[in-house]
Each structure stands twice: as C-alpha cells, then as structure tokens.
Backbone as JSON Lines, residues from 0, in Angstrom:
{"i":0,"aa":"M","n":[437.34,127.29,-116.97],"ca":[436.68,128.33,-117.92],"c":[434.54,128.57,-117.7]}
{"i":1,"aa":"N","n":[434.78,129.53,-118.34],"ca":[433.47,129.9,-118.58],"c":[432.48,129.33,-119.03]}
{"i":2,"aa":"Q","n":[431.73,128.23,-118.55],"ca":[431.28,126.91,-119.56],"c":[430.61,127.85,-120.5]}
{"i":3,"aa":"S","n":[429.51,129.18,-120.85],"ca":[428.8,130.05,-121.54],"c":[430.56,130.3,-122.82]}
{"i":4,"aa":"N","n":[431.37,130.37,-122.1],"ca":[432.03,130.7,-123.68],"c":[433.4,129.06,-123.94]}
{"i":5,"aa":"S","n":[433.1,128.02,-123.47],"ca":[433.87,127.26,-123.14],"c":[433.27,126.34,-124.96]}
{"i":6,"aa":"P","n":[434.58,126.15,-125.3],"ca":[434.2,125.81,-127.61],"c":[433.36,125.04,-128.0]}
{"i":7,"aa":"E","n":[432.73,123.85,-127.15],"ca":[431.36,123.4,-127.24],"c":[430.66,124.37,-127.25]}
{"i":8,"aa":"S","n":[430.0,125.67,-126.53],"ca":[429.41,126.57,-126.1],"c":[429.22,126.83,-127.2]}
{"i":9,"aa":"V","n":[430.98,127.69,-127.52],"ca":[430.61,128.46,-128.41],"c":[430.5,127.85,-129.98]}
{"i":10,"aa":"N","n":[430.95,127.32,-129.73],"ca":[430.27,125.8,-131.81],"c":[428.74,124.98,-131.17]}
{"i":11,"aa":"A","n":[428.47,125.22,-130.51],"ca":[426.54,124.74,-130.54],"c":[426.28,125.6,-130.5]}
{"i":12,"aa":"R","n":[426.37,127.52,-130.58],"ca":[425.75,129.09,-130.62],"c":[425.82,128.97,-132.12]}
{"i":13,"aa":"V","n":[427.34,129.41,-132.87],"ca":[427.32,129.33,-134.06],"c":[426.27,128.65,-134.98]}
{"i":14,"aa":"V","n":[426.9,126.93,-134.61],"ca":[425.95,126.41,-134.98],"c":[423.94,126.22,-135.09]}
{"i":15,"aa":"A","n":[424.07,127.22,-134.09],"ca":[422.54,127.14,-134.09],"c":[422.81,128.48,-135.52]}
{"i":16,"aa":"R","n":[423.42,129.42,-135.43],"ca":[422.88,130.29,-136.29],"c":[422.29,130.14,-137.21]}
{"i":17,"aa":"I","n":[423.46,129.58,-137.71],"ca":[424.06,129.27,-139.28],"c":[422.55,128.59,-140.05]}
{"i":18,"aa":"E","n":[422.3,127.33,-138.9],"ca":[421.16,126.79,-139.18],"c":[419.11,127.46,-138.62]}
{"i":19,"aa":"A","n":[419.33,128.96,-138.01],"ca":[418.22,129.81,-138.27],"c":[417.96,130.53,-139.39]}
{"i":20,"aa":"I","n":[419.32,130.72,-139.19],"ca":[419.49,131.62,-141.22],"c":[419.39,130.6,-142.57]}
{"i":21,"aa":"I","n":[419.59,129.71,-142.16],"ca":[419.66,128.98,-143.11],"c":[417.52,128.53,-143.74]}
{"i":22,"aa":"R","n":[417.17,128.52,-142.72],"ca":[415.84,128.12,-141.95],"c":[415.22,129.6,-142.72]}
{"i":23,"aa":"R","n":[414.79,130.96,-142.09],"ca":[415.14,131.86,-142.83],"c":[415.31,132.15,-144.26]}
{"i":24,"aa":"L","n":[416.43,131.41,-145.65],"ca":[416.65,131.4,-146.3],"c":[415.61,130.53,-146.74]}
{"i":25,"aa":"K","n":[416.01,129.13,-146.24],"ca":[415.18,127.9,-147.35],"c":[413.8,128.41,-147.34]}
{"i":26,"aa":"A","n":[412.84,129.17,-146.44],"ca":[412.04,129.23,-146.25],"c":[411.71,131.01,-147.15]}
{"i":27,"aa":"G","n":[412.67,131.17,-147.44],"ca":[412.36,132.56,-149.16],"c":[412.23,133.9,-148.06]}
{"i":28,"aa":"Q","n":[412.5,134.61,-146.55],"ca":[411.9,134.85,-146.21],"c":[413.62,135.61,-146.45]}
{"i":29,"aa":"P","n":[413.35,137.71,-146.35],"ca":[414.89,138.28,-146.12],"c":[415.37,138.17,-145.19]}
{"i":30,"aa":"F","n":[416.63,138.41,-145.6],"ca":[417.89,137.49,-144.61],"c":[418.67,139.05,-145.09]}
{"i":31,"aa":"D","n":[419.26,140.27,-143.91],"ca":[420.34,141.08,-144.12],"c":[422.01,140.28,-144.23]}
{"i":32,"aa":"W","n":[422.51,140.54,-145.77],"ca":[423.67,140.3,-145.38],"c":[424.51,140.71,-144.36]}
{"i":33,"aa":"N","n":[423.99,142.78,-144.24],"ca":[424.45,142.83,-143.79],"c":[425.05,142.73,-141.62]}
{"i":34,"aa":"D","n":[424.03,141.59,-141.48],"ca":[424.05,141.19,-140.83],"c":[425.44,140.1,-139.62]}
{"i":35,"aa":"C","n":[425.64,139.79,-141.37],"ca":[426.29,138.56,-141.38],"c":[427.66,138.5,-140.42]}
{"i":36,"aa":"E","n":[428.44,137.93,-139.98],"ca":[429.98,138.28,-140.28],"c":[430.74,137.14,-141.56]}
{"i":37,"aa":"F","n":[431.83,137.52,-141.68],"ca":[432.22,136.78,-142.99],"c":[432.41,135.8,-143.16]}
{"i":38,"aa":"W","n":[432.83,134.17,-142.24],"ca":[433.03,133.13,-142.04],"c":[431.46,133.22,-143.1]}
{"i":39,"aa":"E","n":[430.4,133.69,-141.28],"ca":[429.49,132.57,-141.76],"c":[428.54,133.19,-142.44]}
{"i":40,"aa":"W","n":[429.55,134.26,-143.38],"ca":[428.43,133.92,-145.08],"c":[428.77,133.06,-145.76]}
{"i":41,"aa":"R","n":[430.38,132.76,-145.43],"ca":[430.95,131.95,-145.87],"c":[430.21,130.25,-146.06]}
{"i":42,"aa":"L","n":[430.1,129.87,-144.75],"ca":[429.48,128.96,-144.56],"c":[427.97,128.68,-145.21]}
{"i":43,"aa":"I","n":[427.13,129.74,-145.58],"ca":[426.46,129.91,-146.1],"c":[426.71,129.41,-147.64]}
{"i":44,"aa":"E","n":[427.81,129.85,-147.57],"ca":[427.51,129.89,-149.28],"c":[428.72,128.22,-149.99]}
{"i":45,"aa":"I","n":[429.3,127.92,-148.91],"ca":[429.55,126.56,-148.81],"c":[428.06,125.72,-149.02]}
{"i":46,"aa":"W","n":[427.45,125.86,-147.74],"ca":[425.88,124.98,-147.94],"c":[425.46,125.11,-149.28]}
{"i":47,"aa":"R","n":[425.39,126.38,-149.69],"ca":[424.47,126.06,-150.71],"c":[425.1,125.75,-152.38]}
{"i":48,"aa":"D","n":[426.53,126.2,-152.46],"ca":[426.68,125.14,-153.23],"c":[426.87,123.27,-152.96]}
{"i":49,"aa":"Q","n":[426.71,122.98,-151.94],"ca":[426.43,121.83,-151.83],"c":[425.08,121.67,-152.78]}
{"i":50,"aa":"E","n":[423.83,122.88,-151.33],"ca":[422.44,121.71,-151.65],"c":[422.39,121.57,-152.88]}
{"i":51,"aa":"Q","n":[423.55,122.32,-154.06],"ca":[423.26,122.7,-155.29],"c":[424.13,121.06,-156.51]}
{"i":52,"aa":"I","n":[425.19,120.82,-155.37],"ca":[425.69,119.44,-155.49],"c":[424.59,118.25,-155.49]}
{"i":53,"aa":"Q","n":[424.38,118.94,-154.74],"ca":[423.24,117.32,-154.58],"c":[422.07,117.02,-155.73]}
{"i":54,"aa":"E","n":[421.47,118.43,-155.53],"ca":[420.85,118.74,-156.97],"c":[420.85,118.04,-158.37]}
{"i":55,"aa":"R","n":[422.82,118.0,-158.72],"ca":[422.2,117.91,-159.86],"c":[422.85,116.39,-159.65]}
{"i":56,"aa":"I","n":[423.67,115.86,-158.56],"ca":[423.64,114.68,-158.6],"c":[422.12,113.84,-159.04]}
{"i":57,"aa":"H","n":[420.58,114.17,-158.22],"ca":[420.14,113.82,-158.11],"c":[419.05,114.2,-159.75]}
{"i":58,"aa":"K","n":[419.4,115.13,-160.59],"ca":[419.28,115.28,-161.94],"c":[420.08,114.17,-162.55]}
{"i":59,"aa":"Q","n":[420.97,113.96,-162.64],"ca":[422.12,112.95,-163.28],"c":[421.15,111.26,-162.3]}
{"i":60,"aa":"K","n":[421.02,110.97,-161.25],"ca":[420.62,109.7,-160.7],"c":[419.07,109.37,-162.07]}
{"i":61,"aa":"I","n":[418.02,110.51,-162.55],"ca":[417.56,110.77,-163.13],"c":[417.75,110.22,-164.48]}
{"i":62,"aa":"S","n":[418.28,111.41,-164.87],"ca":[418.2,110.9,-166.7],"c":[419.38,109.87,-166.41]}
{"i":63,"aa":"V","n":[419.75,109.37,-165.99],"ca":[421.13,107.32,-166.02],"c":[419.38,106.72,-165.71]}
{"i":64,"aa":"L","n":[418.19,107.03,-164.94],"ca":[417.5,105.83,-164.38],"c":[416.79,105.57,-165.95]}
{"i":65,"aa":"L","n":[416.31,107.15,-166.36],"ca":[415.67,107.69,-167.87],"c":[415.58,106.09,-169.16]}
{"i":66,"aa":"E","n":[417.5,106.62,-168.97],"ca":[418.41,106.12,-170.13],"c":[417.92,104.01,-169.98]}
{"i":67,"aa":"V","n":[418.48,103.82,-168.98],"ca":[417.97,102.45,-168.91],"c":[416.49,101.85,-168.97]}
{"i":68,"aa":"L","n":[415.38,102.81,-168.29],"ca":[414.31,102.84,-169.33],"c":[413.88,102.96,-170.48]}
{"i":69,"aa":"M","n":[414.39,103.73,-170.83],"ca":[414.28,104.01,-172.52],"c":[415.18,102.39,-172.95]}
{"i":70,"aa":"K","n":[416.05,102.43,-172.97],"ca":[417.25,100.82,-173.12],"c":[416.71,99.69,-173.18]}
{"i":71,"aa":"Q","n":[415.06,99.78,-171.95],"ca":[414.6,98.59,-172.0],"c":[413.21,97.96,-173.06]}
{"i":72,"aa":"R","n":[413.44,99.17,-173.37],"ca":[411.87,98.78,-174.19],"c":[411.78,98.37,-175.1]}
C-alpha cells in the first residue's frame, strides 16, 4: 500500500484539516462551509457541541462554588 494512502496517513490529513478549520473558526476568520465535506462539517458540529457542554459544566462549577461560599459567610 502506498504510504500516502495508508489509513494512518489519511487519518493524519483529516485531523490536520479539521484542526485547521477549527483554528480558523476560533480566530473568527471567515470560512466557506461549501468547501467542507459533510463529514467534516459534522465533526466540526460535534466539536462545537463539546465546547458548549464544557462551557456549561464550567459555569455550573462556578455556580456551585459561589453557593458554597455564600453558605459559609
């Protein structure tokens, strides 16, 4: 099998492409979603969902900490 088409090589290229797209989105750079394959778009949506979940967890932790601090006063 040609090394450039090995599963590891293909996976590395996919990961690099998705990471590059996510970096652009985080930086607020414009991105043409028409340049994306459906599966790439779906992976990015999953990443966004994960980011939102992590943000909610962080806010909940802060809320619980504030509640504990208020009770200790």
